[in-house]
Residue frames relative to the residue before (quaternion, step in Angstrom):
aa qw qx qy qz dx dy dz
M 1.0000 0.0000 0.0000 0.0000 0.00 0.00 0.00
A 0.4990 -0.6435 0.4943 0.3044 3.56 -1.11 0.55
D 0.3987 -0.7269 0.4951 0.2599 3.55 -1.22 0.48
R 0.7351 -0.4360 0.2927 0.4289 3.53 -1.39 0.27
S 0.6026 0.5810 -0.3790 0.3946 3.61 1.10 -0.78
I 0.5307 0.6033 -0.4226 0.4193 3.74 1.08 -0.50
D 0.7086 0.4690 -0.2781 0.4478 3.59 0.74 -1.20
A 0.6422 0.5650 -0.3011 0.4215 3.48 1.10 -0.99
S 0.6836 0.4857 -0.2522 0.4829 3.55 0.88 -1.04
A 0.6524 0.5341 -0.3119 0.4380 3.61 1.02 -0.91
Q 0.6766 0.4768 -0.2701 0.4919 3.57 1.00 -1.02
H 0.6343 0.5427 -0.3266 0.4432 3.55 1.00 -0.71
A 0.6254 0.5493 -0.3176 0.4542 3.51 1.10 -0.96
V 0.6596 0.5118 -0.3112 0.4540 3.55 0.94 -0.86
Y 0.6556 0.4911 -0.3241 0.4733 3.57 0.97 -0.89
I 0.6295 0.4922 -0.3603 0.4813 3.75 1.01 -0.62
E 0.5975 0.5820 -0.3367 0.4370 3.60 0.97 -0.80
R 0.7059 0.4676 -0.2415 0.4740 3.55 0.93 -1.06
L 0.6328 0.4907 -0.3610 0.4779 3.62 1.04 -0.53
A 0.6248 0.5249 -0.3265 0.4770 3.55 1.12 -0.77
A 0.6269 0.5157 -0.3372 0.4767 3.68 0.96 -0.79
T 0.6613 0.5172 -0.3241 0.4362 3.57 0.88 -0.87
N 0.6147 0.5685 -0.2941 0.4609 3.58 1.14 -0.85
A 0.6680 0.4908 -0.2794 0.4845 3.49 0.99 -0.98
N 0.6427 0.5620 -0.3175 0.4128 3.51 1.00 -0.78
N 0.5559 0.6405 -0.3569 0.3918 3.44 1.23 -0.49
L 0.6071 0.5695 -0.3459 0.4328 3.48 1.33 -0.27
D 0.5042 0.7253 -0.3777 0.2777 3.48 1.24 -0.44
A 0.6079 0.5687 -0.3031 0.4639 3.50 1.11 -0.86
E 0.7212 0.4525 -0.2750 0.4467 3.49 0.88 -1.13
L 0.6421 0.5427 -0.3221 0.4352 3.58 1.10 -0.59
K 0.5590 0.5848 -0.3403 0.4792 3.50 1.32 -0.56
A 0.6939 0.4898 -0.2434 0.4683 3.44 0.85 -1.23
L 0.6376 0.5309 -0.3244 0.4542 3.58 0.97 -0.91
A 0.6500 0.5657 -0.2953 0.4126 3.54 0.90 -0.92
A 0.6257 0.5212 -0.2709 0.5134 3.45 1.20 -1.03
F 0.6983 0.5069 -0.2868 0.4162 3.51 0.81 -0.86
F 0.6674 0.5006 -0.3097 0.4561 3.54 1.03 -0.92
R 0.6385 0.5280 -0.3485 0.4383 3.60 1.03 -0.79
E 0.6684 0.5203 -0.2934 0.4432 3.51 0.95 -0.82
R 0.6598 0.5003 -0.3011 0.4729 3.45 0.97 -1.03
L 0.7141 0.4111 -0.3075 0.4759 3.68 0.58 -0.66
A 0.5832 0.5753 -0.3903 0.4202 3.66 1.03 -0.58
R 0.6352 0.5754 -0.3320 0.3940 3.55 1.14 -0.59
E 0.6258 0.5583 -0.2933 0.4589 3.54 1.40 -0.38
G 0.5080 -0.6153 0.4501 0.4010 3.66 1.29 -0.33
S 0.8323 -0.2926 0.1897 0.4308 3.52 -1.20 -0.44
T 0.7736 0.1078 -0.0167 0.6242 3.50 1.35 -0.69
I 0.5412 -0.5502 0.5038 0.3881 3.58 -1.32 0.27
P 0.3582 -0.8181 0.3922 0.2203 3.70 -0.17 1.03
T 0.8273 0.0813 0.0507 0.5536 3.43 1.01 -1.03
K 0.6117 -0.4867 0.4285 0.4531 3.69 -1.28 0.28
R 0.6243 0.5511 -0.3711 0.4109 3.68 0.93 -0.79
A 0.6482 0.4932 -0.3246 0.4808 3.56 1.01 -0.91
M 0.6352 0.5484 -0.3466 0.4191 3.60 0.87 -0.78
T 0.6550 0.5465 -0.2868 0.4360 3.48 1.00 -0.99
A 0.6388 0.5425 -0.2819 0.4671 3.50 1.14 -1.02
I 0.6702 0.4874 -0.3117 0.4648 3.62 0.97 -0.85
I 0.6592 0.5212 -0.3315 0.4287 3.54 1.01 -0.73
A 0.6048 0.5614 -0.3212 0.4646 3.46 1.16 -0.73
D 0.6797 0.4529 -0.3018 0.4918 3.61 0.95 -0.87
V 0.6333 0.5207 -0.3503 0.4528 3.59 1.02 -0.73
K 0.6522 0.4985 -0.3555 0.4469 3.71 0.81 -0.71
K 0.6584 0.5193 -0.2950 0.4581 3.58 1.04 -0.86
K 0.7305 0.4628 -0.2452 0.4384 3.47 0.78 -1.00
Y 0.7128 0.4545 -0.2177 0.4878 3.56 0.93 -1.03
G 0.6294 0.5746 -0.3137 0.4187 3.35 1.04 -0.82
K 0.6844 0.4804 -0.2622 0.4818 3.56 0.91 -1.07
A 0.6679 0.4754 -0.3360 0.4636 3.62 0.90 -0.79
Y 0.7104 0.4407 -0.3050 0.4561 3.61 0.71 -0.80
Q 0.5943 0.5349 -0.3698 0.4732 3.70 1.18 -0.51
R 0.5648 0.5564 -0.3863 0.4713 3.63 1.09 -0.66
W 0.6966 0.4561 -0.3176 0.4538 3.58 0.63 -1.01
Q 0.6399 0.5363 -0.3469 0.4274 3.55 0.87 -0.74
K 0.6389 0.5273 -0.3159 0.4624 3.57 1.07 -0.67
E 0.6674 0.4916 -0.3034 0.4699 3.47 1.01 -0.84
T 0.6266 0.5416 -0.3276 0.4547 3.57 1.12 -0.62
N 0.6557 0.5193 -0.3093 0.4524 3.46 1.01 -0.79
K 0.6143 0.5264 -0.2951 0.5084 3.51 1.28 -0.69
F 0.5934 0.5607 -0.3307 0.4735 3.65 1.02 -0.81
L 0.7213 0.4718 -0.2497 0.4413 3.57 0.79 -1.19
S 0.6248 0.5323 -0.3082 0.4811 3.53 1.19 -0.89
D 0.7085 0.4391 -0.2982 0.4650 3.66 0.79 -0.76
L 0.5720 0.5761 -0.3343 0.4787 3.61 1.33 -0.46
T 0.5875 0.5769 -0.3183 0.4698 3.46 1.09 -0.83
K 0.6889 0.4745 -0.2680 0.4780 3.53 0.78 -1.09
Y 0.6736 0.4599 -0.3320 0.4738 3.59 0.75 -0.98
E 0.6505 0.5448 -0.3453 0.4009 3.77 0.70 -0.92
N 0.6327 0.5540 -0.3307 0.4282 3.51 0.95 -0.95
G 0.6826 0.4481 -0.2759 0.5071 3.64 1.00 -0.74
Y 0.6938 0.5069 -0.2981 0.4157 3.63 0.86 -1.01
Q 0.6710 0.4899 -0.3043 0.4660 3.60 0.91 -1.03
T 0.6164 0.5303 -0.3436 0.4698 3.74 1.13 -0.53
D 0.6716 0.5045 -0.2716 0.4697 3.49 1.01 -0.97
I 0.6753 0.4851 -0.3066 0.4633 3.61 0.94 -0.74
L 0.6319 0.5558 -0.2926 0.4541 3.44 1.19 -0.57
N 0.5632 0.5484 -0.2962 0.5426 3.50 1.40 -0.73
A 0.7265 0.4309 -0.2751 0.4591 3.68 0.76 -0.91
E 0.7398 0.4058 -0.2597 0.4696 3.66 1.06 -0.25
T 0.6159 0.4901 -0.3373 0.5164 3.61 1.27 0.07
A 0.6943 -0.4768 0.3843 0.3782 3.46 -1.44 0.39
S 0.6032 -0.6204 0.3560 0.3529 3.61 -1.00 0.70
D 0.6698 0.4979 -0.3394 0.4340 3.53 1.07 -0.36
Y 0.6746 0.4526 -0.3349 0.4774 3.58 1.16 0.19
K 0.1785 -0.7783 0.5972 0.0760 3.60 -0.91 1.03
A 0.3797 -0.7276 0.5368 0.1956 3.56 -0.55 1.28
K 0.3162 -0.7354 0.5715 0.1807 3.45 -1.09 0.97
K 0.3179 -0.7478 0.5533 0.1834 3.50 -1.02 0.99
P 0.4255 -0.6960 0.5065 0.2792 3.67 -0.76 0.99
K 0.5829 -0.5329 0.5045 0.3490 3.39 -1.41 0.47
L 0.5756 -0.6658 0.3673 0.3009 3.50 -0.85 1.00
D 0.6290 0.5519 -0.3149 0.4479 3.54 1.04 -0.74
K 0.6203 0.5435 -0.3399 0.4519 3.54 1.18 -0.58
A 0.6708 0.4515 -0.3191 0.4944 3.52 1.13 -0.84
V 0.6085 0.5553 -0.3769 0.4235 3.69 0.96 -0.67
K 0.6677 0.5105 -0.2937 0.4553 3.58 1.09 -0.96
A 0.6302 0.5079 -0.3543 0.4684 3.62 1.07 -0.68
V 0.6081 0.5813 -0.3318 0.4269 3.55 0.98 -0.94
N 0.7236 0.4662 -0.2009 0.4677 3.57 0.89 -1.19
D 0.7543 0.4165 -0.2295 0.4526 3.64 0.93 -0.84
Q 0.6606 0.4768 -0.3340 0.4740 3.63 1.07 -0.72
P 0.3318 -0.7588 0.5334 0.1720 3.57 -0.66 1.14
L 0.4088 -0.6181 0.6008 0.2997 3.53 -1.34 0.34
M 0.3467 -0.7329 0.5650 0.1530 3.48 -1.07 0.96
I 0.4996 0.6688 -0.4188 0.3574 3.54 0.76 0.96
G 0.3867 0.7203 -0.4769 0.3228 3.59 1.30 0.51
P 0.7864 -0.2847 0.2609 0.4821 3.63 -1.22 -0.25
N 0.8472 -0.0049 -0.0538 0.5285 3.49 -0.70 1.11
G 0.6714 -0.5236 0.2872 0.4388 3.58 1.13 0.80
G 0.3884 0.7513 -0.4471 0.2912 3.55 1.22 0.43
A 0.6452 -0.5728 0.3914 0.3199 3.51 -1.23 0.36
V 0.0205 0.7626 -0.6457 0.0325 3.60 -0.89 0.87
S 0.3638 -0.6943 0.5627 0.2625 3.67 -0.95 0.96
L 0.6091 -0.4972 0.4435 0.4302 3.67 -1.34 0.29
A 0.6423 0.5548 -0.3710 0.3767 3.58 0.77 -0.86
A 0.6664 0.5128 -0.2614 0.4740 3.50 1.14 -1.04
L 0.6552 0.5212 -0.3354 0.4320 3.56 1.02 -0.89
V 0.7152 0.3889 -0.2478 0.5252 3.62 0.87 -0.78
G 0.7165 0.4739 -0.3237 0.3967 3.66 0.72 -0.82
G 0.6466 0.5267 -0.3595 0.4187 3.66 1.07 -0.23
F 0.4544 0.7451 -0.4209 0.2474 3.53 1.24 -0.21
A 0.6956 0.4980 -0.2833 0.4334 3.64 0.82 -1.10
A 0.6948 0.4447 -0.2998 0.4791 3.64 0.70 -1.03
S 0.6786 0.4979 -0.3641 0.3989 3.58 0.59 -0.84
N 0.7183 0.4600 -0.2546 0.4556 3.57 0.80 -1.06
T 0.6279 0.5189 -0.3415 0.4689 3.52 1.04 -0.64
D 0.6192 0.5697 -0.3267 0.4306 3.61 1.07 -0.86
K 0.6407 0.5546 -0.3214 0.4226 3.49 1.03 -0.96
V 0.6286 0.5027 -0.3262 0.4958 3.71 1.15 -0.71
V 0.6200 0.5514 -0.3291 0.4510 3.57 0.92 -0.96
S 0.6748 0.5238 -0.3072 0.4195 3.51 0.80 -1.07
L 0.6594 0.5436 -0.2708 0.4432 3.55 1.01 -0.90
V 0.6385 0.5097 -0.3276 0.4745 3.45 1.16 -0.77
K 0.6489 0.5385 -0.2996 0.4463 3.52 0.98 -0.95
T 0.6451 0.5300 -0.2730 0.4779 3.57 0.96 -1.10
G 0.6453 0.5486 -0.2939 0.4430 3.59 0.93 -0.97
Y 0.6649 0.5248 -0.2697 0.4580 3.57 1.00 -1.07
Y 0.7721 0.3997 -0.2053 0.4494 3.47 0.65 -1.19
Q 0.6666 0.4095 -0.3290 0.5288 3.66 1.21 -0.22
G 0.4820 -0.6977 0.4445 0.2887 3.68 1.17 0.13
R 0.2830 0.7605 -0.5188 0.2691 3.51 1.10 0.83
S 0.5181 -0.6245 0.4751 0.3404 3.64 -1.12 0.54
T 0.6221 -0.5349 0.4069 0.4016 3.49 -1.27 0.41
T 0.5838 0.5729 -0.3595 0.4491 3.55 1.08 -0.65
E 0.6767 0.4922 -0.2834 0.4685 3.59 0.94 -0.82
I 0.6577 0.5092 -0.2950 0.4703 3.39 0.96 -0.86
I 0.6206 0.5193 -0.3185 0.4938 3.64 1.01 -0.77
G 0.6558 0.5196 -0.3001 0.4580 3.56 0.94 -0.84
S 0.6444 0.5285 -0.3250 0.4471 3.64 1.01 -0.78
V 0.6935 0.4870 -0.2269 0.4800 3.54 1.13 -0.95
V 0.8035 0.3292 -0.1216 0.4808 3.50 0.55 -1.37
G 0.4514 -0.6588 0.4485 0.4014 3.52 1.11 -0.82
T 0.4597 -0.7093 0.4680 0.2580 3.59 -1.30 0.16
R 0.6097 -0.5648 0.3962 0.3902 3.51 -1.04 0.71
K 0.6695 0.5426 -0.3052 0.4051 3.59 0.79 -1.07
N 0.7731 0.2669 -0.1994 0.5398 3.58 1.10 -0.49
K 0.5588 -0.6669 0.3548 0.3423 3.47 1.24 0.87
Y 0.5982 -0.6011 0.3642 0.3851 3.63 1.05 0.85
K 0.4851 0.6637 -0.4501 0.3488 3.64 1.04 0.53
D 0.6656 0.4869 -0.3191 0.4670 3.66 1.34 -0.01
G 0.5337 0.5938 -0.4341 0.4173 3.64 1.07 0.46
V 0.6368 -0.5598 0.3797 0.3701 3.48 -1.26 0.53
M 0.6358 0.5751 -0.3508 0.3769 3.57 1.08 -0.58
I 0.5342 0.5894 -0.4096 0.4465 3.64 1.24 -0.25
G 0.6055 0.5657 -0.3346 0.4488 3.52 1.22 -0.71
A 0.6231 0.5351 -0.3673 0.4364 3.63 1.19 -0.49
K 0.6348 0.5181 -0.3144 0.4793 3.49 1.20 -0.62
R 0.5905 0.5142 -0.3691 0.5007 3.66 1.09 -0.67
S 0.6765 0.5135 -0.2916 0.4400 3.60 0.80 -1.01
A 0.6156 0.5494 -0.3084 0.4734 3.54 1.06 -0.76
T 0.6520 0.5171 -0.2648 0.4872 3.51 1.05 -0.98
N 0.6904 0.4866 -0.2859 0.4526 3.59 0.83 -0.92
I 0.6367 0.5426 -0.2904 0.4647 3.48 1.06 -0.93
S 0.6442 0.5542 -0.2853 0.4433 3.53 1.01 -1.03
K 0.7244 0.4801 -0.2198 0.4431 3.44 0.75 -1.31
S 0.6959 0.4971 -0.2424 0.4581 3.38 0.89 -1.03
G 0.6498 0.5070 -0.2821 0.4911 3.59 1.04 -0.88
A 0.6742 0.4848 -0.2958 0.4722 3.55 0.97 -0.78
N 0.6430 0.4919 -0.3403 0.4783 3.59 1.05 -0.75
H 0.5807 0.5766 -0.3411 0.4625 3.59 1.13 -0.78
V 0.6801 0.4947 -0.2829 0.4612 3.61 0.70 -1.00
S 0.6552 0.5020 -0.3153 0.4683 3.62 0.76 -1.01
T 0.7244 0.4662 -0.2610 0.4356 3.52 0.66 -1.17
T 0.6610 0.5239 -0.2798 0.4586 3.61 0.90 -0.86
V 0.6903 0.4369 -0.2956 0.4952 3.57 0.86 -0.90
S 0.5606 0.5778 -0.3765 0.4583 3.70 1.11 -0.47
D 0.6340 0.5558 -0.2903 0.4526 3.44 1.03 -1.00
V 0.6514 0.5249 -0.2731 0.4749 3.54 0.97 -1.13
V 0.6462 0.5000 -0.3138 0.4837 3.67 0.96 -0.92
Y 0.6381 0.5563 -0.3093 0.4332 3.61 0.87 -1.09
N 0.6983 0.4923 -0.2453 0.4580 3.55 0.92 -1.08
E 0.6289 0.5607 -0.2874 0.4556 3.53 1.17 -0.70
N 0.7527 0.3156 -0.1118 0.5669 3.46 1.33 -0.73
E 0.0211 0.8456 -0.5278 0.0771 3.58 0.83 1.07
R 0.6427 0.5649 -0.3358 0.3937 3.49 1.01 -0.60
A 0.7307 0.3493 -0.2163 0.5453 3.55 1.26 -0.53
V 0.7502 0.3831 -0.1442 0.5194 3.61 1.12 -0.79
K 0.1791 -0.7750 0.6001 0.0851 3.66 -0.72 1.16
G 0.8288 -0.1175 0.1107 0.5357 3.53 1.15 -0.40
Y 0.4069 -0.7009 0.4973 0.3096 3.48 -1.05 -0.65
I 0.2990 -0.7722 0.5350 0.1676 3.57 -1.13 0.50
I 0.3282 -0.7635 0.4982 0.2474 3.56 -0.53 1.01
T 0.1156 -0.8288 0.5475 0.0084 3.59 -0.82 1.08
A 0.1735 -0.8095 0.5511 0.1041 3.57 -0.42 1.10
V 0.4997 -0.5552 0.5421 0.3849 3.67 -1.21 0.32
L 0.3104 -0.7685 0.5463 0.1207 3.58 -0.96 1.18
D 0.4582 0.6444 -0.5073 0.3427 3.58 -0.05 1.39
S 0.7012 -0.4948 0.3165 0.4041 3.57 -1.13 0.19
S 0.6431 0.5178 -0.3217 0.4636 3.68 1.21 -0.26
T 0.4863 0.6705 -0.4669 0.3097 3.60 1.14 0.01
S 0.5033 -0.6933 0.4450 0.2608 3.48 -0.98 0.97
K 0.6494 -0.4974 0.3821 0.4301 3.58 -1.22 0.39
T 0.6539 0.5298 -0.3110 0.4415 3.60 0.83 -1.04
C 0.6964 0.4635 -0.2668 0.4786 3.59 0.88 -0.89
R 0.5861 0.5304 -0.3705 0.4877 3.63 1.01 -0.74
G 0.6994 0.5072 -0.2845 0.4156 3.58 0.78 -1.00
L 0.7639 0.3633 -0.1995 0.4947 3.59 0.94 -0.80
D 0.3777 0.7196 -0.5022 0.2955 3.70 1.10 0.13
D 0.8600 0.1786 -0.1364 0.4580 3.44 -0.96 0.83
T 0.4175 0.6762 -0.4979 0.3472 3.58 1.36 0.28
R 0.2903 -0.7472 0.5826 0.1340 3.45 -1.13 0.88
V 0.0274 -0.8264 0.5622 -0.0133 3.58 -0.80 0.91
R 0.3733 -0.7491 0.5060 0.2084 3.54 -0.64 1.11
L 0.6087 -0.5419 0.4393 0.3780 3.62 -1.23 0.50
D 0.7902 0.3259 -0.1883 0.4837 3.56 0.94 -0.71
D 0.3117 0.7383 -0.5019 0.3254 3.64 1.18 0.62
S 0.4543 -0.6630 0.5096 0.3070 3.61 -0.92 0.78
Y 0.7620 0.2632 -0.1774 0.5645 3.67 0.91 -0.56
Q 0.0049 -0.7953 0.5982 -0.0977 3.55 -0.59 1.31
P 0.1471 -0.7508 0.6434 0.0266 3.75 -0.10 1.20
R 0.0238 0.7731 -0.6318 0.0498 3.47 -1.08 1.05
P 0.4848 -0.5871 0.5330 0.3691 3.59 -1.20 0.50
P 0.5960 -0.1874 -0.7645 -0.1586 1.30 -2.35 0.79
F 0.4290 -0.7269 0.5015 0.1898 3.48 -1.22 0.89
H 0.7719 0.0337 -0.0199 0.6345 3.55 1.28 -0.22
F 0.6549 -0.4552 0.3942 0.4567 3.72 -1.20 0.16
G 0.8410 0.1519 -0.1487 0.4976 3.46 -1.05 0.94
C 0.2986 0.7809 -0.4847 0.2573 3.53 1.16 0.62
R 0.2212 -0.8103 0.5343 0.0953 3.58 -0.84 0.94
T 0.4452 0.7110 -0.4327 0.3302 3.53 1.44 -0.09
T 0.0657 -0.7793 0.6216 0.0437 3.74 -1.08 0.57
T 0.4311 -0.6697 0.5451 0.2618 3.43 -1.38 -0.12
R 0.1114 -0.7830 0.6017 0.1117 3.62 -1.19 0.34
P 0.5557 -0.6338 0.3630 0.3972 3.64 -0.86 0.64
W 0.3156 -0.6715 0.6476 0.1735 3.55 -1.29 0.78
L 0.1018 -0.8509 0.5092 0.0794 3.60 0.04 1.23
R 0.5177 -0.5712 0.5069 0.3857 3.57 -1.34 0.37
E 0.5858 -0.6589 0.3498 0.3167 3.52 -0.98 0.96
D 0.6389 0.5537 -0.3156 0.4309 3.57 1.04 -0.59
L 0.7310 0.3523 -0.2254 0.5392 3.50 1.25 -0.30
D 0.5015 0.6743 -0.4085 0.3563 3.57 1.33 -0.10
A 0.0730 0.8055 -0.5865 0.0436 3.53 -0.70 1.24
I 0.1702 0.8256 -0.4953 0.2101 3.38 1.28 0.75
K 0.2637 -0.7157 0.6187 0.1881 3.47 -1.09 0.66
K 0.5224 -0.6811 0.4371 0.2686 3.54 -1.06 0.95
A 0.1224 0.7377 -0.6596 0.0761 3.61 -1.11 0.78
E 0.5237 -0.6403 0.4628 0.3187 3.49 -1.29 0.42
R 0.4595 -0.6708 0.5076 0.2849 3.62 -1.12 0.32
E 0.3606 -0.7766 0.4934 0.1529 3.48 -0.72 1.14
T 0.0274 -0.8266 0.5596 -0.0534 3.54 -0.95 0.89
V 0.1292 -0.7479 0.6315 0.1586 3.53 -1.25 0.14
F 0.0088 0.8220 -0.5620 0.0917 3.52 -0.73 1.38
A 0.8876 -0.0612 0.0103 0.4565 3.52 -1.20 -0.55
D 0.7477 0.4363 -0.2495 0.4340 3.52 0.76 -1.09
G 0.5019 -0.6475 0.4554 0.3484 3.63 1.18 -0.30
E 0.6412 0.5315 -0.3211 0.4510 3.53 1.18 -0.06
K 0.4299 -0.6533 0.5427 0.3063 3.51 -1.10 0.49
Y 0.1442 0.8096 -0.5610 0.0952 3.59 -0.92 0.76
E 0.5142 -0.6851 0.4258 0.2913 3.60 -1.07 0.41
P 0.2786 -0.8361 0.4482 0.1499 3.66 -0.12 1.11
T 0.5041 -0.6247 0.5050 0.3174 3.58 -1.16 0.33
A 0.7385 0.3277 -0.1856 0.5593 3.65 1.24 -0.29
K 0.3091 -0.7799 0.5168 0.1704 3.70 -1.03 0.55
E 0.7059 0.4295 -0.3127 0.4684 3.56 1.03 -0.20
Y 0.6851 -0.5788 0.2482 0.3661 3.57 -1.02 1.00
Y 0.7498 0.4223 -0.2498 0.4439 3.52 0.72 -1.11
S 0.5748 0.5469 -0.3698 0.4835 3.63 1.20 -0.33
L 0.6594 0.4824 -0.3249 0.4764 3.55 1.06 -0.64
L 0.6326 0.5514 -0.2982 0.4548 3.41 1.15 -0.84
K 0.5901 0.5772 -0.3589 0.4358 3.66 1.10 -0.62
Q 0.6904 0.5136 -0.2856 0.4219 3.53 1.21 -0.51
Q 0.5807 0.6008 -0.3228 0.4446 3.49 1.44 -0.20
P 0.6006 -0.5519 0.4272 0.3902 3.55 -1.21 0.46
A 0.7023 -0.4750 0.3564 0.3927 3.52 -1.50 0.58
Y 0.6873 0.5204 -0.3258 0.3882 3.65 0.64 -1.02
F 0.6578 0.5090 -0.2925 0.4718 3.55 1.12 -0.77
Q 0.6254 0.5090 -0.3386 0.4849 3.58 1.05 -0.78
D 0.6338 0.5266 -0.3420 0.4516 3.62 1.01 -0.74
D 0.6609 0.5324 -0.2976 0.4373 3.53 1.02 -0.98
V 0.6666 0.4516 -0.2997 0.5119 3.68 1.07 -0.77
L 0.8330 0.3206 -0.1411 0.4283 3.60 0.57 -1.03
G 0.4815 -0.6084 0.4458 0.4464 3.54 1.28 -0.57
V 0.6174 -0.5932 0.3191 0.4064 3.62 -0.91 0.52
T 0.6866 0.4807 -0.3415 0.4253 3.64 0.72 -0.80
E 0.6964 0.4712 -0.3061 0.4465 3.49 0.93 -0.84
G 0.6056 0.5744 -0.3247 0.4449 3.47 1.26 -0.63
R 0.6418 0.5435 -0.2900 0.4567 3.44 1.12 -0.62
I 0.6188 0.5072 -0.2845 0.5281 3.41 1.24 -0.96
F 0.6566 0.5379 -0.3282 0.4145 3.61 0.84 -0.76
R 0.7133 0.4515 -0.2267 0.4857 3.52 1.25 -0.71
N 0.8350 0.3237 -0.0708 0.4393 3.43 0.91 -1.10
A 0.6261 0.5869 -0.3597 0.3662 3.70 1.01 -0.56
G 0.5796 -0.6388 0.3949 0.3165 3.61 1.11 0.07
L 0.4781 0.6594 -0.4278 0.3919 3.59 1.22 0.36
T 0.4154 -0.6330 0.5754 0.3095 3.60 -1.09 0.46
P 0.6510 -0.4678 0.3840 0.4582 3.69 -1.20 0.29
A 0.6762 0.4979 -0.3012 0.4518 3.64 0.84 -0.68
E 0.6689 0.4475 -0.3083 0.5072 3.58 1.02 -0.71
F 0.6388 0.5039 -0.3612 0.4556 3.68 0.92 -0.49
K 0.5997 0.5936 -0.3207 0.4303 3.50 1.13 -0.76
K 0.6825 0.5046 -0.2343 0.4740 3.45 1.12 -1.13
A 0.6621 0.5246 -0.2726 0.4605 3.55 1.25 -0.75
T 0.6779 0.5204 -0.3099 0.4166 3.70 1.13 -0.49
I 0.8206 0.1699 -0.1131 0.5338 3.73 1.02 -0.19
K 0.5846 -0.5343 0.5144 0.3289 3.42 -1.50 0.41
R 0.7198 -0.4336 0.3646 0.4013 3.47 -1.38 0.33
D 0.6921 0.4221 -0.2588 0.5252 3.73 1.11 -0.87
G 0.6019 -0.5878 0.3868 0.3776 3.68 0.98 0.01
T 0.4359 0.6843 -0.4780 0.3365 3.60 1.17 0.31
P 0.4466 -0.7205 0.4511 0.2792 3.59 -0.64 0.98
L 0.3530 -0.7244 0.5652 0.1763 3.56 -1.11 0.85
T 0.4342 -0.6411 0.5634 0.2882 3.58 -1.22 0.60
I 0.6662 -0.5118 0.3403 0.4224 3.54 -1.16 0.53
A 0.6164 0.5315 -0.3489 0.4646 3.67 1.15 -0.73
E 0.6954 0.4635 -0.3140 0.4506 3.59 0.88 -0.77
M 0.5940 0.5359 -0.3700 0.4724 3.58 1.21 -0.54
S 0.6390 0.5018 -0.3588 0.4595 3.63 0.86 -0.74
E 0.6569 0.5041 -0.3402 0.4457 3.61 1.02 -0.61
K 0.6560 0.5400 -0.2554 0.4614 3.54 1.15 -0.74
D 0.8004 0.1225 -0.0370 0.5856 3.63 1.04 -0.75
Q 0.4021 -0.7652 0.4606 0.2018 3.50 -0.43 1.27
R 0.5777 0.5525 -0.3780 0.4671 3.71 1.13 -0.52
I 0.6029 0.5081 -0.3499 0.5058 3.73 0.99 -0.68
K 0.7083 0.4563 -0.2995 0.4477 3.72 0.70 -0.81
D 0.5975 0.5578 -0.3264 0.4747 3.57 1.10 -0.65
Y 0.7015 0.4852 -0.2859 0.4368 3.54 0.93 -1.03
L 0.6352 0.5521 -0.2922 0.4543 3.53 1.11 -0.95
S 0.6960 0.5066 -0.2614 0.4365 3.59 1.06 -0.97
N 0.6336 0.5438 -0.3179 0.4493 3.58 1.28 -0.39
């Protein structure tokens, strides 16, 4: 049976995700104002941008207007993440108190220790799984999204496109509900930054609390959301136990928009957790209490069509027919660092998969 900390961590992860979504939505008003500005600014030029000098003037106005708007959102986001760090420092200490025996009093880390960890610990979600700091994650938003608009203005001018076409490429078109312009990408970027940043703050502060309370906590347990949207990486790492002194310590977020979290792995002599089942949503769309607590064990209970929908047809057949247990299949799907393996790589890793595919 799963423990109460699973429910607590899952519910808290949903709460953090909602806070992050609210922060991302704060950009909506800015985007609406920017769209109106861009339409009006290009309309002043007539049907096309007439000269290179006119193009240069438009670009200067775009950099000023978009830059300031996006920098305001960056500032709000930094404040959101700072406030969240302070909140998490208290919350994670309180939840540890609630989960340990009554004779243990969890120690709350000093806030500056949590802040330092949040700023120093990188997120492993850069290109090719590389490290990126929280400051760089948030700080690159304004420049990168402003540059995309500038690039479309330049391209439109040199290709002789009409101002209407340039507006459509930036703002989007009515027939596509404005989802085909580059500015919708700014909203997606804001959502990814908010969710990934918030996940990073929550996970990192949890780690600080765990290390501050080594007498009660021996490590952490990676806990994925149990539904059909869970990524291959998170499926493979779900229920992985990591000791505080392990040399390799994978932590969420494992990708942009990651919903995976961690929960404390308590020392048995101080474990006062009450038992409860782990809630999930699978094929029938209903929430229920499963008899297993790890992702692939739960997936094994689902119908074949649903397994194929989650894994893909070929992996679904391997999952059912290659003779692997859920734990063995899980191990075959990812590298040690959580990087997903292709089917060809899976067959090289496990002879049973190779034999099944060759028949």
